[in-house]
N, C-alpha and C positions, 0 to 999 in steps of 0.2 A: 913681406913684400907689400908695398902700398901701390894699389892700382890708381892711375891718374886718368882723367878724361883727356881725350885728344884735344888739342888746342882748338881746332876748327869746330868741334862739337860745342865746347865751352863758349866760344865767340858767338856762334849762331844762337845759342840759348840766351846769352846775355843781350844780344841785339833784339831778340824777340821780346824779352822782358822789358827792355827800354821802350820799344814800340808800344807795348800794351799800356805803359804809363804815359804815352804821348810825349816821350823825351827823344828828340832827334839824336841819332848817332850814326857814324859812318866809319867804315874800315878805311883808314888812311894808308896803312901798309899791311899787306897780306903776308904773314909769316909762314913758317912751316906748319902744315896741316896737323901733324902728329905731335910734335914736341916743341913748337915755337913758344917762346915766352911772350907775355902779353903786357903792354903798357896801355893805360887808359888816360887820355887827356880830357879833362873837364874844363870846358870854356864857359864862362858865365856871360859872354857876349858884351863885356865892358872893358875889354883889353887885358883882362887878367885870366889866368888859367892855373890849373893844378894838374900835376902828373903823378899817377899812381902806378906802383909796381907791386907784384906779389913778393912776399918775403916770408921767411920762417920766423915764427915766434918761438924763441929759445925756451921760454918758460913752459909752453904747452906742447911744443913739437908740431903744432899745426901751422898752416899757411894763412897769412893775413895780407890785406892790402894796406900799404903804407904810402905816404906822400914822398915821392922822390924829389920833386921840386915844386915850388909855388911862386908865382910872381907874374911879371909882364908876359903876355902871350908870346911875344917874340923870343924871350929868354927860354920859355918852356919848349918852344919849337926848336931852338938851338940844342937843348938837352936831348930832344928826340933824335935830331940829326946825328949827334955824337953817338948815341946808343945804337942807332941803325948802322952807323959806320963800323961799330965793333961786332954787331950781331945782325947779319942780313936775314936771319930766320925769325926776327922779332915782328910780332903783330903790334899795330898801333890802332887803337880805336879812339875816335874823337866824339865826345858827348857834348851837346850844346844845351845848356839849361840855365836860365837866368837865376833860378832859385838854388843852383849849386847841387842838384840831385844827381848822383851817379848810380845809385842802387847797388853799389859794391858791398856795402855792409849788411844788405838785406839777407835774411835767412834763405838758404837754397842756392846762394851764389858763391859758396866757398870755392877755393881753387884746387882742392884735393880731388 
């Protein structure tokens, strides 16, 4: 049995890490505190954005962050609306960074 962090705990830790790196981030949609899935929208403030979701890596069995969609910010926002329509327990975090930093791949922020 694999124990997982409660979604709220992971979100709070992620937001804190972003703040420590002086990267603005906001909770756009508050999902289920215990088991809500998390999407991270990375806006580079030039009209473009990238949307990340957690996924399973079939080769390792671990969880990794993958790009769900990438493109015009309005298109990424539409993808978020569709996902929220299917899953009201979904968390959405928006990260704003011109350099494109999300800190998702950093050590210590795995989703397990």
